[in-house]
DSSP file (Angstrom, degrees, kcal/mol; ACC not computed):
  #  RESIDUE AA STRUCTURE BP1 BP2  ACC     N-H-->O    O-->H-N    N-H-->O    O-->H-N    TCO  KAPPA ALPHA  PHI   PSI    X-CA   Y-CA   Z-CA
    1    1 A X              0   0    0      0, 0.0     2,-0.2     0, 0.0    27,-0.1   0.000 360.0 360.0 360.0 -25.6   40.5   20.0  -48.8
    2    2 A X        -     0   0    0     25,-0.3    27,-1.8    53,-0.1     2,-0.2  -0.593 360.0 -63.2 117.6 179.2   38.7   20.3  -45.5
    3    3 A X  E     -a   29   0A   0     51,-0.3    53,-1.8    -2,-0.2    54,-1.3  -0.597  28.5-152.5-102.4 160.7   36.7   18.3  -43.0
    4    4 A X  E     -ab  30  57A   0     25,-2.3    27,-3.2    -2,-0.2     2,-0.5  -0.996  12.6-150.4-131.5 129.5   33.4   16.6  -43.3
    5    5 A X  E     -ab  31  58A   0     52,-2.5    54,-2.6    -2,-0.4     2,-0.6  -0.885   6.6-166.5-101.0 130.5   31.3   16.1  -40.1
    6    6 A X  E     -ab  32  59A   0     25,-2.7    27,-2.8    -2,-0.5     2,-0.7  -0.964   9.1-172.9-111.4 111.1   28.9   13.1  -39.9
    7    7 A X  E     +ab  33  60A   0     52,-3.0    54,-2.7    -2,-0.6     2,-0.3  -0.879  27.9 126.9-115.3 106.6   26.6   13.7  -37.0
    8    8 A X        -     0   0    0     25,-2.3     6,-0.1    -2,-0.7    56,-0.1  -0.970  55.9-136.8-156.2 134.0   24.4   10.7  -36.2
    9    9 A X  S    S+     0   0    0     -2,-0.3     2,-0.8    54,-0.2    25,-0.1   0.576  85.3  87.9 -72.1  -8.1   23.7    8.7  -33.1
   10   10 A X     >  -     0   0    0      1,-0.2     4,-2.1     2,-0.0     5,-0.2  -0.816  62.7-161.6 -96.0 110.6   23.9    5.4  -35.1
   11   11 A X  H  > S+     0   0    0     -2,-0.8     4,-2.3     1,-0.2    -1,-0.2   0.860  89.9  52.6 -58.9 -37.1   27.5    4.2  -35.2
   12   12 A X  H  > S+     0   0    0      2,-0.2     4,-2.6     1,-0.2    -1,-0.2   0.875 107.8  50.9 -67.9 -38.8   26.8    1.9  -38.1
   13   13 A X  H  > S+     0   0    0      2,-0.2     4,-2.6     1,-0.2     5,-0.2   0.909 111.2  48.3 -65.4 -40.0   25.3    4.6  -40.2
   14   14 A X  H  X S+     0   0    0     -4,-2.1     4,-2.3     2,-0.2    -2,-0.2   0.896 112.6  49.3 -65.7 -41.5   28.3    6.9  -39.5
   15   15 A X  H  X S+     0   0    0     -4,-2.3     4,-2.4    -5,-0.2    -2,-0.2   0.942 113.8  44.9 -64.7 -45.4   30.7    4.0  -40.5
   16   16 A X  H  X S+     0   0    0     -4,-2.6     4,-2.4     2,-0.2    -2,-0.2   0.930 114.8  47.6 -65.6 -46.0   28.8    3.3  -43.7
   17   17 A X  H  X S+     0   0    0     -4,-2.6     4,-2.6    -5,-0.2     5,-0.2   0.911 111.1  51.9 -64.1 -37.9   28.5    6.9  -44.7
   18   18 A X  H  X S+     0   0    0     -4,-2.3     4,-2.7    -5,-0.2    -2,-0.2   0.936 110.0  48.6 -65.0 -42.4   32.2    7.5  -44.0
   19   19 A X  H  X S+     0   0    0     -4,-2.4     4,-1.9     1,-0.2    -1,-0.2   0.928 112.2  50.1 -63.6 -41.7   33.2    4.5  -46.2
   20   20 A X  H  X S+     0   0    0     -4,-2.4     4,-1.2     1,-0.2    -2,-0.2   0.912 114.0  43.4 -59.8 -44.7   30.9    5.8  -49.0
   21   21 A X  H  X S+     0   0    0     -4,-2.6     4,-3.5     2,-0.2     3,-0.3   0.902 111.7  53.1 -68.2 -43.1   32.4    9.3  -48.8
   22   22 A X  H  < S+     0   0    0     -4,-2.7    -1,-0.2    -5,-0.2    -2,-0.2   0.842 106.0  55.1 -63.5 -32.2   36.0    8.0  -48.5
   23   23 A X  H  < S+     0   0    0     -4,-1.9     3,-0.3    -5,-0.2    -1,-0.2   0.857 119.6  31.1 -68.2 -35.3   35.5    5.9  -51.6
   24   24 A X  H  < S+     0   0    0     -4,-1.2   106,-0.4    -3,-0.3     2,-0.2   0.797 135.8  22.6 -96.7 -31.5   34.4    9.0  -53.7
   25   25 A X    ><  +     0   0    0     -4,-3.5     3,-1.6   104,-0.2    -1,-0.2  -0.593  64.4 168.0-137.7  74.8   36.4   11.8  -52.0
   26   26 A X  T 3   +     0   0    0      1,-0.3    -1,-0.1    -3,-0.3    -4,-0.1   0.624  67.0  72.0 -71.2 -11.1   39.4   10.3  -50.3
   27   27 A X  T 3  S+     0   0    0      2,-0.1   -25,-0.3   103,-0.1     2,-0.3   0.534  79.5  92.1 -81.5  -6.2   41.1   13.7  -49.7
   28   28 A X  S <  S-     0   0    0     -3,-1.6     2,-0.6    -7,-0.1   -25,-0.2  -0.635  74.8-129.1 -92.8 149.1   38.7   14.8  -47.0
   29   29 A X  E     -a    3   0A   0    -27,-1.8   -25,-2.3    -2,-0.3     2,-0.5  -0.856  28.4-154.9 -88.6 123.1   39.2   14.3  -43.2
   30   30 A X  E     -a    4   0A   0     -2,-0.6     2,-0.5   -27,-0.2   -25,-0.2  -0.895  11.3-171.7-109.9 123.6   35.9   12.7  -42.0
   31   31 A X  E     -a    5   0A   0    -27,-3.2   -25,-2.7    -2,-0.5     2,-0.4  -0.940   7.7-154.9-113.8 135.1   34.9   13.1  -38.4
   32   32 A X  E     -a    6   0A   0     -2,-0.5     2,-0.4   -27,-0.2   -25,-0.2  -0.846   7.7-170.4-110.8 146.2   32.0   11.3  -36.9
   33   33 A X  E     -a    7   0A   0    -27,-2.8   -25,-2.3    -2,-0.4     3,-0.1  -0.997  17.6-173.4-132.5 128.0   29.9   12.3  -33.9
   34   34 A X  S    S+     0   0    0     -2,-0.4     2,-0.5   -27,-0.2    -1,-0.1   0.565  84.5  54.1 -91.6 -12.5   27.3   10.2  -32.2
   35   35 A X  S >> S-     0   0    0      1,-0.1     4,-1.2   -27,-0.1     3,-0.6  -0.993  71.0-153.3-123.2 123.2   26.4   13.2  -30.0
   36   36 A X  H 3> S+     0   0    0     31,-0.6     4,-2.6    -2,-0.5     5,-0.2   0.827  95.8  64.0 -59.3 -34.7   25.4   16.4  -31.8
   37   37 A X  H 3> S+     0   0    0      1,-0.2     4,-2.5     2,-0.2    -1,-0.2   0.842  97.4  55.2 -63.3 -33.1   26.5   18.3  -28.7
   38   38 A X  H <> S+     0   0    0     -3,-0.6     4,-1.9     2,-0.2    -1,-0.2   0.920 110.2  45.2 -64.8 -40.8   30.1   17.2  -29.2
   39   39 A X  H  X S+     0   0    0     -4,-1.2     4,-2.1     1,-0.2    -2,-0.2   0.950 113.2  50.9 -64.1 -45.0   30.2   18.5  -32.7
   40   40 A X  H  X S+     0   0    0     -4,-2.6     4,-2.7     1,-0.2     5,-0.2   0.891 106.7  54.0 -58.2 -40.6   28.6   21.7  -31.6
   41   41 A X  H  X S+     0   0    0     -4,-2.5     4,-2.7     1,-0.2    -1,-0.2   0.917 109.0  49.3 -57.8 -44.6   31.2   22.1  -28.7
   42   42 A X  H  X S+     0   0    0     -4,-1.9     4,-1.6     1,-0.2    -1,-0.2   0.889 112.5  46.8 -67.1 -37.0   34.0   21.9  -31.3
   43   43 A X  H  X S+     0   0    0     -4,-2.1     4,-2.1     2,-0.2    -1,-0.2   0.888 112.8  49.3 -70.9 -37.2   32.4   24.5  -33.6
   44   44 A X  H  X S+     0   0    0     -4,-2.7     4,-3.0     1,-0.2    -2,-0.2   0.923 109.7  52.1 -65.0 -43.2   31.7   26.9  -30.7
   45   45 A X  H  X S+     0   0    0     -4,-2.7     4,-2.1    -5,-0.2    -1,-0.2   0.882 106.1  53.5 -62.0 -35.0   35.3   26.5  -29.5
   46   46 A X  H  X>S+     0   0    0     -4,-1.6     5,-3.0     2,-0.2     4,-0.6   0.940 109.8  48.6 -62.6 -46.3   36.5   27.3  -33.0
   47   47 A X  H ><5S+     0   0    0     -4,-2.1     3,-1.5     1,-0.2    -2,-0.2   0.958 110.8  50.8 -54.9 -50.0   34.4   30.5  -32.9
   48   48 A X  H 3<5S+     0   0    0     -4,-3.0    -1,-0.2     1,-0.3    -2,-0.2   0.856 114.5  42.6 -57.8 -37.0   35.8   31.3  -29.4
   49   49 A X  H 3<5S-     0   0    0     -4,-2.1    -1,-0.3    -5,-0.2    -2,-0.2   0.377 112.7-118.0 -92.8   4.9   39.4   30.9  -30.6
   50   50 A X  T <<5 +     0   0    0     -3,-1.5     2,-0.7    -4,-0.6    -3,-0.2   0.850  59.6 156.5  59.3  38.0   38.7   32.8  -33.9
   51   51 A X      < -     0   0    0     -5,-3.0    -1,-0.2    -6,-0.2    -2,-0.1  -0.861  26.8-170.3 -98.5 112.5   39.5   29.6  -35.8
   52   52 A X        +     0   0    0     -2,-0.7     2,-2.1     1,-0.2    -1,-0.1   0.262  51.9 113.5 -88.0   9.8   37.8   29.8  -39.2
   53   53 A X        +     0   0    0     -7,-0.1    -1,-0.2   -51,-0.0     3,-0.1  -0.353  43.5 162.1 -83.4  60.6   38.6   26.2  -40.2
   54   54 A X        -     0   0    0     -2,-2.1   -51,-0.3    29,-0.4    -2,-0.1  -0.364  49.2 -85.4 -73.1 160.1   35.0   25.0  -40.1
   55   55 A X        -     0   0    0      1,-0.1   -51,-0.2   -53,-0.1    -1,-0.1  -0.319  25.8-137.7 -66.8 153.4   34.1   21.8  -41.9
   56   56 A X  S    S+     0   0    0    -53,-1.8    32,-2.3     1,-0.2     2,-0.4   0.820  89.3  23.7 -79.2 -30.5   33.4   22.1  -45.6
   57   57 A X  E     -bc   4  88A   0    -54,-1.3   -52,-2.5    30,-0.2     2,-0.4  -0.993  62.1-171.9-138.5 136.6   30.4   19.7  -45.3
   58   58 A X  E     -bc   5  89A   0     30,-2.6    32,-3.2    -2,-0.4     2,-0.5  -0.997   4.1-167.5-129.6 128.3   28.1   18.7  -42.4
   59   59 A X  E     -bc   6  90A   0    -54,-2.6   -52,-3.0    -2,-0.4     2,-0.5  -0.982  17.0-169.3-115.9 119.0   25.6   15.9  -42.6
   60   60 A X  E     -bc   7  91A   0     30,-2.9    32,-3.0    -2,-0.5     2,-0.2  -0.913  15.9-149.7-119.7 123.9   23.2   16.1  -39.6
   61   61 A X        -     0   0    0    -54,-2.7    32,-0.2    -2,-0.5     3,-0.1  -0.520   8.5-154.6 -79.5 159.9   20.6   13.5  -38.5
   62   62 A X  S    S+     0   0    0      1,-0.2     7,-1.7    30,-0.2     2,-1.2   0.788  76.0  67.4-106.4 -35.0   17.6   15.0  -36.8
   63   63 A X        +     0   0    0      5,-0.2     2,-0.3     6,-0.1    -1,-0.2  -0.692  68.8 129.2 -99.3  94.7   16.3   12.3  -34.6
   64   64 A X        -     0   0    0     -2,-1.2   -29,-0.1    -3,-0.1     2,-0.0  -0.959  55.0-105.1-137.0 153.7   19.0   11.7  -31.9
   65   65 A X  S    S+     0   0    0     -2,-0.3     2,-2.8     1,-0.1   -29,-0.3  -0.304  93.2  10.7 -74.3 164.7   19.0   11.5  -28.1
   66   66 A X  S    S+     0   0    0    -31,-0.1     2,-0.5   -30,-0.1    -1,-0.1  -0.359 139.1  20.1  71.1 -69.6   20.2   14.2  -25.7
   67   67 A X  S    S-     0   0    0     -2,-2.8   -31,-0.6     4,-0.0   -30,-0.1  -0.947  81.3-158.7-129.2 110.9   20.5   17.0  -28.4
   68   68 A X     >  -     0   0    0     -2,-0.5     4,-2.2     1,-0.1     3,-0.2  -0.337  35.8 -95.2 -85.6 174.8   18.6   16.3  -31.6
   69   69 A X  H  > S+     0   0    0     -7,-1.7     4,-2.5     1,-0.2    -7,-0.1   0.802 122.9  55.9 -61.7 -32.6   19.3   17.9  -35.0
   70   70 A X  H  > S+     0   0    0     -8,-0.5     4,-2.1     2,-0.2    -1,-0.2   0.917 108.4  47.1 -65.9 -42.0   16.8   20.7  -34.5
   71   71 A X  H  > S+     0   0    0     -3,-0.2     4,-1.3     2,-0.2    -2,-0.2   0.923 110.4  52.9 -62.0 -44.3   18.5   21.7  -31.2
   72   72 A X  H >X S+     0   0    0     -4,-2.2     4,-2.9     1,-0.2     3,-0.8   0.952 111.0  48.8 -59.1 -46.6   21.9   21.6  -32.9
   73   73 A X  H 3X S+     0   0    0     -4,-2.5     4,-2.7     1,-0.2    -1,-0.2   0.866 101.2  61.4 -59.3 -38.2   20.5   23.9  -35.7
   74   74 A X  H 3< S+     0   0    0     -4,-2.1    -1,-0.2     1,-0.2    -2,-0.2   0.828 114.4  36.2 -62.9 -30.0   19.0   26.3  -33.2
   75   75 A X  H X< S+     0   0    0     -4,-1.3     3,-1.5    -3,-0.8     4,-0.4   0.852 113.4  57.6 -88.9 -40.8   22.7   26.9  -31.9
   76   76 A X  H >< S+     0   0    0     -4,-2.9     3,-1.5     1,-0.3    -2,-0.2   0.865  98.6  58.0 -60.0 -36.9   24.4   26.6  -35.3
   77   77 A X  T 3< S+     0   0    0     -4,-2.7    -1,-0.3     1,-0.3    -2,-0.1   0.642  99.2  62.0 -70.2  -8.2   22.4   29.4  -36.9
   78   78 A X  T <  S+     0   0    0     -3,-1.5    -1,-0.3    -5,-0.2     2,-0.2   0.525  78.1 107.6 -88.2 -11.1   23.7   31.7  -34.2
   79   79 A X  S <  S-     0   0    0     -3,-1.5     5,-0.1    -4,-0.4   -35,-0.0  -0.506  87.8 -98.9 -64.9 131.8   27.2   31.2  -35.3
   80   80 A X    >>  -     0   0    0     -2,-0.2     3,-2.7     1,-0.2     4,-0.9  -0.318  30.3-123.6 -61.4 137.2   28.5   34.3  -37.1
   81   81 A X  H 3> S+     0   0    0      1,-0.3     4,-1.5     2,-0.2    -1,-0.2   0.721 104.7  70.4 -55.6 -28.4   28.3   33.9  -40.8
   82   82 A X  H 34 S+     0   0    0      1,-0.2    -1,-0.3     2,-0.2    -2,-0.1   0.625 102.2  48.7 -71.9  -7.9   32.1   34.5  -41.4
   83   83 A X  H <4 S+     0   0    0     -3,-2.7   -29,-0.4     2,-0.1     3,-0.3   0.869 124.3  22.7 -88.3 -47.1   32.7   31.2  -39.7
   84   84 A X  H >< S+     0   0    0     -4,-0.9     3,-1.7     1,-0.2    -2,-0.2   0.258  85.7 109.1-109.7  14.1   30.3   28.9  -41.5
   85   85 A X  T 3< S+     0   0    0     -4,-1.5    -1,-0.2     1,-0.3    -3,-0.1   0.759  86.5  43.6 -60.1 -25.3   29.7   30.7  -44.7
   86   86 A X  T 3  S+     0   0    0     -3,-0.3     2,-0.4    -5,-0.1    -1,-0.3   0.304  92.9 105.5-102.1   5.1   31.7   28.1  -46.7
   87   87 A X    <   -     0   0    0     -3,-1.7     2,-0.7   -30,-0.1   -30,-0.2  -0.743  60.1-150.5 -91.1 133.8   30.1   25.1  -44.9
   88   88 A X  E     -c   57   0A   0    -32,-2.3   -30,-2.6    -2,-0.4     2,-0.5  -0.916  16.5-165.8-104.1 110.3   27.5   23.1  -46.7
   89   89 A X  E     +cd  58 110A   0     -2,-0.7    22,-3.1    20,-0.7    23,-0.7  -0.861   8.5 179.8-104.6 123.5   25.1   21.7  -44.2
   90   90 A X  E     -cd  59 112A   0    -32,-3.2   -30,-2.9    -2,-0.5     2,-0.4  -0.960  27.9-130.4-123.8 140.9   22.6   18.9  -45.2
   91   91 A X  E     -cd  60 113A   0     21,-2.4    23,-3.3    -2,-0.4     2,-0.5  -0.722  24.7-169.2 -81.0 139.2   20.0   17.2  -43.0
   92   92 A X  E     + d   0 114A   0    -32,-3.0     2,-0.3    -2,-0.4    23,-0.2  -0.922  24.6 148.7-132.2 102.4   20.5   13.3  -43.5
   93   93 A X  E     - d   0 115A   0     21,-2.4    23,-2.5    -2,-0.5   -32,-0.1  -0.887  55.5-138.1-138.0 164.4   17.6   11.5  -42.0
   94   94 A X  S    S+     0   0    0     -2,-0.3     2,-0.3    21,-0.2    21,-0.1   0.446  76.4 107.0 -99.0  -3.2   15.6    8.4  -42.3
   95   95 A X        -     0   0    0      1,-0.1    -2,-0.2     2,-0.1    21,-0.1  -0.557  43.9-177.7 -74.1 130.2   12.4   10.4  -41.6
   96   96 A X        +     0   0    0     -2,-0.3     2,-0.4    19,-0.1    -1,-0.1   0.097  36.2 138.2-114.4  23.0   10.2   11.0  -44.6
   97   97 A X    >>  -     0   0    0      1,-0.2     4,-1.8     2,-0.0     3,-0.6  -0.545  52.7-143.1 -68.1 121.7    7.8   13.1  -42.6
   98   98 A X  H 3> S+     0   0    0     -2,-0.4     4,-2.9     1,-0.2     5,-0.3   0.796  99.8  61.3 -58.4 -30.8    6.8   16.2  -44.6
   99   99 A X  H 3> S+     0   0    0      2,-0.2     4,-2.6     1,-0.2    -1,-0.2   0.924 106.4  46.5 -62.4 -43.7    6.8   18.4  -41.5
  100  100 A X  H <> S+     0   0    0     -3,-0.6     4,-2.3     2,-0.2    -2,-0.2   0.911 113.3  48.4 -64.3 -42.2   10.6   17.6  -41.0
  101  101 A X  H  X S+     0   0    0     -4,-1.8     4,-1.9     2,-0.2    -2,-0.2   0.932 115.7  43.3 -64.9 -45.5   11.3   18.3  -44.7
  102  102 A X  H  X S+     0   0    0     -4,-2.9     4,-1.2     2,-0.2    -2,-0.2   0.887 111.3  55.0 -71.0 -34.7    9.4   21.6  -44.6
  103  103 A X  H >< S+     0   0    0     -4,-2.6     3,-0.6    -5,-0.3     4,-0.2   0.944 110.0  45.8 -60.3 -46.4   10.9   22.5  -41.3
  104  104 A X  H >< S+     0   0    0     -4,-2.3     3,-1.8     1,-0.2     6,-0.3   0.879 106.1  60.0 -66.4 -34.5   14.4   22.1  -42.7
  105  105 A X  H 3< S+     0   0    0     -4,-1.9    -1,-0.2     1,-0.3    -2,-0.2   0.751  98.8  60.0 -60.8 -25.3   13.5   24.0  -45.9
  106  106 A X  T << S+     0   0    0     -4,-1.2     2,-0.8    -3,-0.6    -1,-0.3   0.508  88.3  81.9 -81.3  -3.8   12.7   27.0  -43.6
  107  107 A X  S X  S-     0   0    0     -3,-1.8     3,-2.2    -4,-0.2    -1,-0.1  -0.881  70.1-155.4-106.5 108.9   16.2   27.1  -42.3
  108  108 A X  T 3  S+     0   0    0     -2,-0.8    -1,-0.1     1,-0.3    -4,-0.0   0.781  89.5  59.9 -52.3 -32.1   18.5   29.0  -44.8
  109  109 A X  T 3  S+     0   0    0     -3,-0.1     2,-0.7   -36,-0.1   -20,-0.7   0.619  86.8  87.2 -76.3 -12.1   21.6   27.4  -43.7
  110  110 A X  E <   -d   89   0A   0     -3,-2.2   -20,-0.2    -6,-0.3     3,-0.1  -0.766  59.0-170.0 -86.7 119.8   20.3   23.9  -44.6
  111  111 A X  E     -     0   0A   0    -22,-3.1     2,-0.3    -2,-0.7   -21,-0.2   0.914  62.1 -16.9 -79.5 -38.4   21.0   23.3  -48.2
  112  112 A X  E     -d   90   0A   0    -23,-0.7   -21,-2.4     2,-0.0     2,-0.6  -0.993  55.2-119.5-161.5 159.3   18.9   20.1  -48.7
  113  113 A X  E     -d   91   0A   0     -2,-0.3     2,-0.3   -23,-0.2   -21,-0.2  -0.932  34.9-170.4-103.8 111.5   17.2   17.4  -46.9
  114  114 A X  E     -d   92   0A   0    -23,-3.3   -21,-2.4    -2,-0.6     2,-0.5  -0.727  18.4-130.2-104.2 153.4   18.6   13.9  -47.8
  115  115 A X  E     -d   93   0A   0     -2,-0.3   -21,-0.2   -23,-0.2   -19,-0.1  -0.872  46.0 -76.7-104.0 134.5   17.2   10.6  -47.0
  116  116 A X  S    S+     0   0    0    -23,-2.5     2,-0.1    -2,-0.5   -23,-0.1  -0.282  97.4  49.3 -70.8 159.2   19.6    8.0  -45.4
  117  117 A X  S    S-     0   0    0   -104,-0.1    -2,-0.1     1,-0.1     2,-0.1   0.712  79.9-126.6 -78.1 163.9   21.7    6.2  -46.3
  118  118 A X        -     0   0    0     -2,-0.1     2,-0.3    -4,-0.1    -1,-0.1  -0.417  32.1-171.8 -62.8 146.7   24.0    8.2  -48.4
  119  119 A X     >  -     0   0    0      1,-0.1     4,-2.3    -2,-0.1     5,-0.2  -0.923  37.0-102.1-138.6 168.5   24.6    6.8  -51.8
  120  120 A X  H  > S+     0   0    0     -2,-0.3     4,-2.6     1,-0.2     5,-0.3   0.884 118.2  54.3 -59.2 -44.9   27.0    7.5  -54.6
  121  121 A X  H  > S+     0   0    0      2,-0.2     4,-2.7     1,-0.2    -1,-0.2   0.935 109.2  48.6 -56.1 -49.6   24.3    9.2  -56.7
  122  122 A X  H  > S+     0   0    0      1,-0.2     4,-1.8     2,-0.2    -2,-0.2   0.958 112.1  48.6 -55.8 -54.0   23.4   11.7  -53.9
  123  123 A X  H  X>S+     0   0    0     -4,-2.3     5,-2.8     1,-0.2     4,-0.5   0.877 113.3  45.8 -59.7 -40.8   27.1   12.5  -53.3
  124  124 A X  H ><5S+     0   0    0     -4,-2.6     3,-0.9     3,-0.2    -1,-0.2   0.902 110.6  54.1 -70.0 -38.5   27.8   13.2  -56.9
  125  125 A X  H 3<5S+     0   0    0     -4,-2.7    -2,-0.2    -5,-0.3    -1,-0.2   0.812 111.0  45.0 -62.8 -32.2   24.7   15.2  -57.3
  126  126 A X  H 3<5S-     0   0    0     -4,-1.8    -1,-0.3    -5,-0.2    -2,-0.2   0.481 122.3-106.1 -92.3  -3.0   25.6   17.5  -54.4
  127  127 A X  T <<5S+     0   0    0     -3,-0.9     2,-1.0    -4,-0.5    -3,-0.2   0.654  75.0 134.8  93.4  16.9   29.1   17.8  -55.7
  128  128 A X      < +     0   0    0     -5,-2.8     2,-0.3    -6,-0.2    -1,-0.2  -0.790  37.9 105.9-101.3  90.4   31.0   15.7  -53.2
  129  129 A X  S >  S-     0   0    0     -2,-1.0     3,-1.8    -5,-0.1  -104,-0.2  -0.892  85.0 -74.0-154.3-176.4   33.3   13.6  -55.3
  130  130 A X  T 3  S+     0   0    0   -106,-0.4  -105,-0.1     1,-0.3  -103,-0.1   0.833 124.5  59.8 -57.4 -34.9   37.0   13.1  -56.4
  131  131 A X  T 3         0   0    0      1,-0.3    -1,-0.3    -3,-0.0  -106,-0.1   0.749 360.0 360.0 -70.2 -20.0   36.8   16.1  -58.6
  132  132 A X    <         0   0    0     -3,-1.8    -1,-0.3    -5,-0.0    -2,-0.1   0.490 360.0 360.0 -49.3 360.0   35.9   18.3  -55.6
């Protein structure tokens, strides 16, 4: 079915989101990253190696140390479309700042801005469930 990347500097948030997703969509491989740069490195290495096995879903926090979600996105949007065209990228943040929401809406590769924590209704609404 593919991979799901959870990119959030909070270990507990990653753990809870992983548990929620596994309960609804157990066939996915879920990879968690506390550093956005680690996820980006893996994706860029896939591009370098012409490996098109990009994750099917990415949930990205925006407020993180070292490399925040915006910086991650500034690199991610430069990846050739034939690699990430089937990846669904969502911002997953606790921020309800309208500037963050509007900024994410201006990035075509971001499908939607979700408020943490993930819940069953959100996951079903975006199509991530057992039926997937």
